[in-house]
N, C-alpha and C positions, 0 to 999 in steps of 0.2 A: 345561557352564555350567547353573546353575539359572536357572529362568524367574521373572521377578519380575512380580508382580501390579502393575498400575497403582495408582495411589491410590485406596483406597476413599473414599467420601464423607467420613467421619469425619476420614480422613487428609489429605484435601484441605483441610477446613475448618482443621483445626489448622496447617497449613503456610501456608494463605492468610492466617490471622490473625497468625501469627508474622512473616510478610514484612511485612504491613501495619503491624504494631506496630514493626518494626525500620526500616522504609524508607519507608512512605506508599505503597509500590507495591501496586496493586489486581489481584487476580487474580478473575476471575469465571467463570462457566459458558463464556462466549465464548472465553476464552484459557486455559481450564483445561488444554487439551492441551499448551500450551507447558511449565507447571509440571510437568505429568506426566512428559513426555520428559526434562526437565532433571534431576528428581529421580532418575529411572530411571539416567541416565548416571552420577549421583553414587554412587548405590547400587553400581552396576557397578564403578566405580572403586575403591571402599572395600572391595568384596567383602562387603557387608552384605545381610542376608536381607531386611528388612523398612524401610518408610520410618521407622517409629518408632524403630528402632535408630539411623538417621541423625539423627532429631529430637533424640535424647539427646545425640549428640556436639555438634551444633551450639549446643544451648542451654547447654552447659557450656564451650564453647572459642570465644572471641571471633574468632580467626582462622580459624576452620572457618565461622563464620558469614559472614564477608566473603567467603569462597570460594563459599558458597552463593547469596549475594545478587548475587555478580558473575555466576554462572552463570544466573541466572534474567531477568537484564536483557538486552535485545537492543541491539546497538551497531551502529546502521546510520548511516552517516555518509560524506561525501566533501569534498574540497576545493571551495570556491565553492559550496556547496550553497545553493539559492534565492538566486540573484544579486541579485534586487531588494533584499533585505534589506541586502546588502553595497554597493549603490548608495545606499540611502538613509543607510547608517552613513558612507559616504565623502563623499557630497555634501551632508548635512544634518546629522547628529549630530555628526560630529567638528569642523565649522566652528563649530557653535554651542558646543560645549565649549571650543573654543580661544578663542572671543570671550569667554566667561564668566571664563576663567583668565587673560587676557591682563594684568590689573591686579592678579593675585594672586600672593603669593610662591610659592605652590604650581604648578608647571608640569607636574606629572607627571599624565598621563591614566591613569586606572585602569580596567582592563576585566575582567570576569569571564566565562569560558565555562564555564557551569555545566551538568554532563552532558556533558562535552566528548568522551566516547568515546576512540577512538584518536588524537586530537590534530589531525585535519584542520580542524576549525573554529578553534580557537585559533592555529594556524599560518597560517590565511588571514587572520585578523584581524592577526597581527603583521606579515605581509608588507604587507598594505593600510597599516598604520600606518608602516611604513618609508618608503613612498612619500609619505605625506601629512603626517607628523609631523616637523616640522623644528624645529631650535633656535630661540628657548629651551625648546621644549616637549620633554618625553620621555613615555615611555609604559611601562606594564607590564601583562602579561596573565597573570592566574591561570587556569588550567585544572583543573577538578575534575570528579571521577567517583567513582561507588560501585563501578566495577569496576577491580580492581587490574591485572587482565591488559591492559584497554585502556590504562590509564595507563602501564604499562610500554612498551607500543608506542610511545606519544607521546613518552615520555621519550628512547626511543632516535632519534626523527626520522627513521627509515628506513621508505621506502614502496616496495612492488613497481610495477613497470611498469604493472600494471593499475589501481593507485590514484592515478595522477597525471593521468589523462585530462582532468579538468575544469579543470587549471591553464593559464592562458594561457602562450604560448610564452616570452614575455619573462620572466615571473616564474620559470618552471622553469629558464632559463638562469642568471637573476641570483640566485637564492635557494636552488638545490639544485646538488649535485654528482652527477654520473651515476656509479655505482658498479655492481659487478656484481649483476645482478638487479633493479636498481631505482635509487632516488634517495635521496640523504641530504641533508637540511635542513642548510643552512649555520650555523655557530656564531652568526653575528650575529643570526639569528632565533631559534635555539634558546634563547640568553641572554636574550630577551625574554619567554619563557614559562615560567612556573613551574607544574609539575604538582603536584597535591595530592590525596590521598584525601579525599573529603568526602560524607557522607550528608545529603541535602537536608532531611531531618526535623530536623537541629540546625542552630543558628545558625553561620554560617562564621566570626564574629568579625571578618569584614571590615567597614570603614567607609568613607564617602566614596567609593563606586564611581561612576564616571561612565557606564559603560554595562555593562549586563548582558544576555548572550545566553543564554537557556535554552529552546531549540527542541526541540521533539518529546520532551520530558520530562514535561510536566504531564499528558500522555495516559495516563501509567502510574498517575496518582492519582485518588483520588476526590475529590468536591468540597471535603470537609473538609481533606484533606491538601493540596489545590492551594491553597486559601485560606491555609493556614498558611505554605506556601512563599513565596507572594507577598507576604504580611505580612513574612516575614523578609527579603525581597529589598528591600522598603520600606525597613526599618530600616538596612539596610547600604549605602544609596545616598545620594550627594550631593544637596544641594537641589534642584539642577537636573540631571536625569539621565534616562537613557533605558533601556528594557527591550524586547528583542526575544523574542517566543515563536514558536512554529512557525506556519506559515500555516493550519494546520487547528486551531489552538488560539485560544481567546479569552477574555478576562476579562469578557466580556458577561454580565450578570446576577449577577456575583460582586461581593460589598460591598467593593471596595478603593478605595484613595485615588488610583490611577493613573488619568491622563487619557488617553483615545485619541487617537493622533496620525496624521492621514493625510497623507503626504508625497507628492510627485510619483512616488516610486518604490515604496514600500511602506507598509503601515501597522505602527505599533508603539506603544508606550506610553511616557508622560512622568511623571516625579515633579517636580511644581513646587510649590516653598515659597517664597513671596515674602520 
């Protein structure tokens, strides 16, 4: 096996710029080693000698580009991650959305889990909605990610025994079937979640969304890319709607139209158009 040199400074710069232009994801000196090791793996898989050989392939093949973007993103997630957000969702956000919709012909609550990784977040949302969303209301959850591998896991709805730790016992019994090696999400929940490949650099085409979850995604973007994403969210949301971002993320100091909202459970952001 031939040894591959790590990315030279100019290789790093070339890939860094390409990834930024394609996805808005930023690599800097601090996380350079991640990019380094991922490119190394890809070269090894393809049996290529230099990073630039690989660069030629991804710049001429859209599918290969998706594979590369998939491999450089980290997909850390779990069911019911950051419980206070879900408490705010159940006890504050959804009651408000229902109140707004009660006199409207449109009784569907639309939720987007952006950067959904392997599906734990959108399935958590769907289970909670099954509990609190009763007729005449209905709901649908769109789950999107830039990682095709992750989306495929989500679409299968199967999770190993080690992945279901955070799920309350009654939810596990009610919404999962225990199978060999793990748990399968039941069809009634699966049917409520639509998985879709989406690059946040582009407009999703969605409109009138009531709630967006985009947690621990903005940290991969620089300020300009963050603002562009947040503005696109604004455009896709209903006049009175809610945005959840990661607890280590903030829109503070960013020129956006969202209002900061502090509930008894967690902080989030609100779009209000009178």
